[in-house]
N, C-alpha and C positions, 0 to 999 in steps of 0.2 A: 478336410481334415476330421480325422476320427476323433470324437470325443469320448474317451474311456472313462471319464468320472461318473457318467450317468447324470450329470447336471445340464441344465439349460445353458450354462455359461461355457461358451466355446473355448475360453482361456483356463478355466479351472482344471487342475490336474496337468496343465501343459508345462512347458520348459521355461516360461518366463517368471522372473522374480516378481514380487509385489510392486517394486518400483517400475519395472519394465511394463507390467500390466497397466499401471496407471499412465505412464507415457504413452503406451499403445492406445488406450482408450481416449486420451486427450488428442493425439494425432488423428485418429479415426474420425473423431468428432469435428476436427477443424477442417479435415479433407472433405468430408461429406458436405460440410457447410458451404466451403468456399471453391471447390474444385471447378465447377462449370464457369463460374465468373472468371476465375484465373485463366482457364482454357481461352475464353473468348478474347481476354486482354493479350494473351501470348501467342494467338494464332499465327501470326506472321513472324515471330521470333523463334519458334521451336520447329525446326525442319522435321522432326519425327514425331509430331503431334499424334499420329496414329498409335505408335507404340507406347507413348506416354498414356494415352487414354486406355489402351489394353493393360497396362501396369495398374491403372485405377482399378478395372474390373478384376484384375487378379488379386489385388489387395482386399477386395470386397468378397472374394469366393472364400466361403468357409472350408472348401476342400484344400485350398492352398495352405502348406505348413505355416504355423503360426509365426515362427521366426522370420520366414519370407515376407508374410503379411506385415509384420512389424517394421521390417526394413523398408518396404515399399511405402507404408504409411509415413515413416520418418521422412523419406525423400520427397514424398508428395506433399507433406506438410511444409517442408521447406519451400517447395514451389509455390504453394498458396499464400505463404507469408509475404506481406507487401514489403516489410523492412527486414532485410537480411545483409549479406555480405555486399552487395551492389543493390541499392533499393530499385524496386521494379519500375518505378516511375520515371527513371532516366533513360530518356530515349536512345535507343541504340545499344545500351549496355545493360539495361535493367534485368533482362532475363538470362545474361551470359553465366552468371554463377548458378543459376537454377539449373540450366541447361547442363553445365559440367557435373553437377550433382546427380542429375537424373540419368545422364549417359553412364556414369560410373555404376550406379545402381542397376540400371538395366543390363550392363554387360555382365553383372554378377548374378541377376535373378532372371535372365531371359528364358532360361530353360523351364521356369515355372509358368511363363505366360503361354496359355494354350491357344489353339486355334479358335476355341470358343471365346475367349477373351478378346482376340483380335477381330473376330466377327461382330461382336458386341460394340466394340470400338468404332469399326467401319460404320455400323448402323447408327450410332450415336452422333458420329461427326456428319453423316449424311443428312440427319434430321436437324442438326444444328446450324449446318453451313447452308 
């Protein structure tokens, strides 16, 4: 993402409102903190884990458009939250709502997920698995 403001803040001068920037920052912090723990818990429940992890790397990529990053971080934050539509601790059902949200976002944002993001995901999953 090109930062045309001349500032070190990648969101400054971008198209997000102040409230959206705050939500973006909150979601990014939550995802960075809890993503890998949740991936381990959900490993058997998410059939497209490689694409989910690629979406994570896409969201972290400063070259990804800010609105796309914000959308991905929002969906990934929903994924890492333990209490949501269907709490994640309910065996067999816990990640179904998370999967539905992630699938929808991936369908809309998949054109922004690059081969580099997918390669990083494969590497991370091989190291973790």
